LUMKOL-872335 format. One line per 8 residues: for each residue x, y, z of C-alpha. Coordinates in Angstrom, 3 decimals, always signed. Example, Ala and Ser with C-alpha at 12.3 -4.5 7.8 and 13.67 -1.06 7.14 Angstrom:
<recs>
+12.300:-4.500:+7.800 | +13.670:-1.060:+7.140
</recs>
This chain:
<recs>
+0.000:+0.000:+0.000 | +1.067:+3.529:-0.619 | +1.762:+5.708:+2.438 | -0.885:+8.250:+1.384 | -3.490:+5.493:+1.184 | -2.487:+4.256:+4.627 | -2.900:+7.780:+6.019 | -6.287:+8.172:+4.339
-7.589:+4.866:+5.735 | -6.209:+5.673:+9.176 | -7.910:+9.082:+9.087 | -11.186:+7.433:+8.038 | -10.835:+4.934:+10.876 | -10.185:+7.726:+13.399 | -13.271:+9.597:+12.163 | -15.381:+6.445:+12.490
-14.140:+5.912:+16.043 | -14.868:+9.567:+16.843 | -18.418:+9.260:+15.531 | -18.965:+6.129:+17.603 | -17.626:+7.788:+20.745 | -19.748:+10.891:+20.135 | -22.852:+8.713:+19.861 | -21.964:+7.005:+23.132
-21.542:+10.413:+24.767 | -24.904:+11.630:+23.426 | -26.597:+8.424:+24.525 | -25.077:+8.521:+28.003 | -25.894:+12.189:+28.599 | -29.467:+11.907:+27.298 | -30.453:+8.731:+29.124 | -29.301:+9.421:+32.693
-29.529:+5.666:+33.308 | -33.203:+5.410:+32.319 | -33.856:+3.938:+28.855 | -36.180:+6.435:+27.173 | -36.786:+7.158:+23.516 | -35.717:+10.689:+22.710 | -36.369:+12.063:+19.236 | -33.142:+14.066:+19.216
-31.028:+11.092:+20.262 | -32.723:+8.734:+17.813 | -32.472:+11.104:+14.855 | -28.869:+11.825:+15.814 | -28.077:+8.120:+15.965 | -29.622:+7.522:+12.544 | -27.687:+10.429:+11.023 | -24.409:+9.315:+12.603
-24.974:+5.763:+11.352 | -25.599:+7.002:+7.813 | -22.461:+9.139:+7.897 | -20.518:+6.071:+8.994 | -22.060:+4.004:+6.190 | -21.007:+6.562:+3.594 | -17.447:+6.713:+4.929 | -17.201:+2.922:+4.979
-18.530:+2.629:+1.433 | -16.192:+5.323:+0.108 | -13.001:+4.360:+1.900 | -13.137:+0.678:+2.797 | -15.297:-0.651:-0.049 | -13.261:+1.471:-2.472 | -16.215:+3.204:-4.094 | -14.114:+6.376:-4.207
-12.224:+5.122:-7.254 | -15.273:+3.554:-8.917 | -17.077:+4.989:-11.938 | -19.107:+8.128:-11.298 | -22.409:+6.283:-11.719 | -21.608:+3.894:-8.871 | -20.539:+6.797:-6.643 | -23.826:+8.566:-7.293
-25.863:+5.389:-6.800 | -24.269:+4.737:-3.409 | -24.918:+8.339:-2.368 | -28.519:+7.983:-3.557 | -28.840:+4.802:-1.494 | -27.626:+6.627:+1.638 | -30.117:+9.452:+1.043 | -32.908:+6.941:+0.376
-32.129:+5.123:+3.630 | -32.098:+8.440:+5.502 | -35.505:+9.414:+4.137 | -36.930:+5.959:+4.797 | -35.616:+5.547:+8.350 | -36.322:+9.088:+9.476 | -39.717:+9.065:+7.772 | -40.784:+5.818:+9.397
-39.508:+6.909:+12.798 | -41.127:+10.346:+12.692 | -44.396:+8.955:+11.296 | -44.447:+6.410:+14.096 | -43.847:+9.141:+16.677 | -46.677:+11.206:+15.181 | -49.096:+8.290:+15.253 | -48.328:+7.252:+18.822
</recs>
């Protein structure tokens, strides 16, 4: 592997770890030991998960160097999942 590629993958890994730790911090501060469903925490968790998915697809599944169509399709998939998950969650909250 080239040194620049190693640095890029290491930076992506550090970002993924940072996102995971930030979610744990949000979850710990919002819950106060009592498991409750908070809209802010849930929407934040979904958004953080989707950011992680995009980073993993780009860096570790090597979509970055793929043809432009595949890059756009994977981005469309992430957006579609965001709309679907957030829509279902928020619709469920509105109905309950």
